[in-house]
C-alpha positions as CSV (number, residue, x, y, z in Angstrom):
1,M,5.6,-1.6,34.6
2,S,6.9,-5.1,34.6
3,S,9.9,-6.0,32.6
4,N,7.8,-8.3,30.4
5,G,5.7,-5.3,29.3
6,F,8.9,-3.3,28.6
7,V,10.4,-6.1,26.5
8,A,7.1,-6.5,24.6
9,G,7.1,-2.7,23.9
10,V,10.6,-2.9,22.6
11,I,9.8,-5.8,20.3
12,I,6.7,-4.0,18.9
13,L,8.8,-0.9,18.3
14,R,11.4,-2.8,16.5
15,V,8.9,-4.7,14.3
16,Y,7.3,-1.3,13.5
17,A,10.8,0.0,12.6
18,V,11.5,-2.9,10.3
19,L,8.2,-2.4,8.5
20,L,9.0,1.3,8.1
21,I,12.4,0.4,6.6
22,A,10.5,-1.8,4.1
23,V,8.2,1.2,3.3
24,G,11.1,3.5,3.0
25,L,13.0,1.2,0.7
26,S,9.9,0.9,-1.5
27,L,9.5,4.6,-1.7
28,A,13.2,5.2,-2.4
29,V,13.5,2.5,-5.1
30,G,10.3,3.3,-6.8
31,G,11.0,7.0,-6.5
32,S,14.4,6.4,-8.2
33,Y,12.7,4.8,-11.1
34,L,10.2,7.7,-11.4
35,L,13.0,10.2,-11.1
36,K,14.8,8.5,-14.0
37,L,11.6,8.9,-16.0
38,G,11.6,12.7,-15.3
39,G,9.5,12.7,-12.2
40,S,9.8,14.5,-8.9
41,P,12.5,13.6,-6.4
42,Y,9.9,13.7,-3.6
43,Y,9.6,9.9,-3.3
44,V,13.4,9.4,-3.1
45,V,13.7,12.0,-0.4
46,A,10.6,10.7,1.5
47,G,12.0,7.2,1.3
48,A,15.3,8.2,2.7
49,V,13.7,10.2,5.5
50,V,11.5,7.2,6.4
51,I,14.5,4.9,6.5
52,V,16.4,7.3,8.8
53,S,13.4,7.6,11.0
54,A,13.0,3.8,11.2
55,V,16.7,3.3,12.1
56,M,16.3,5.9,14.9
57,L,13.2,4.2,16.2
58,F,14.9,0.8,16.0
59,R,17.6,2.3,18.3
60,R,14.8,3.5,20.6
61,S,15.4,7.2,19.8
62,A,12.4,9.4,20.1
63,E,13.8,11.7,17.5
64,G,12.8,9.1,14.9
65,A,9.1,9.8,15.6
66,Y,9.7,13.5,15.3
67,I,11.5,13.1,12.0
68,Y,8.7,10.9,10.7
69,G,6.1,13.5,11.8
70,L,8.0,16.3,10.0
71,M,8.0,14.2,6.9
72,L,4.2,13.7,7.2
73,L,3.8,17.5,7.6
74,A,6.0,18.2,4.6
75,T,4.0,15.7,2.6
76,L,0.8,17.4,3.6
77,A,2.2,20.8,2.6
78,C,3.4,19.5,-0.8
79,S,0.0,17.9,-1.5
80,L,-1.8,21.1,-0.7
81,W,0.6,23.1,-2.8
82,E,0.0,21.0,-5.8
């Protein structure tokens, strides 16, 4: 693989990570508001996990993808439980 392809892949990964941080912040902030209204802490926790995952992906750590995947599985489990 050429170094240009490697650099492009890193740039795409970092842009994706920044977008995930925005999603995580939205979940956490909106979830905080809902929690104050007596709602579930799910959105605050999910937002925090997405932010942690995004930071790990930004640092090019594969564990970030695994953490995000676990969060998706937990979301699926919670939605089926409800």
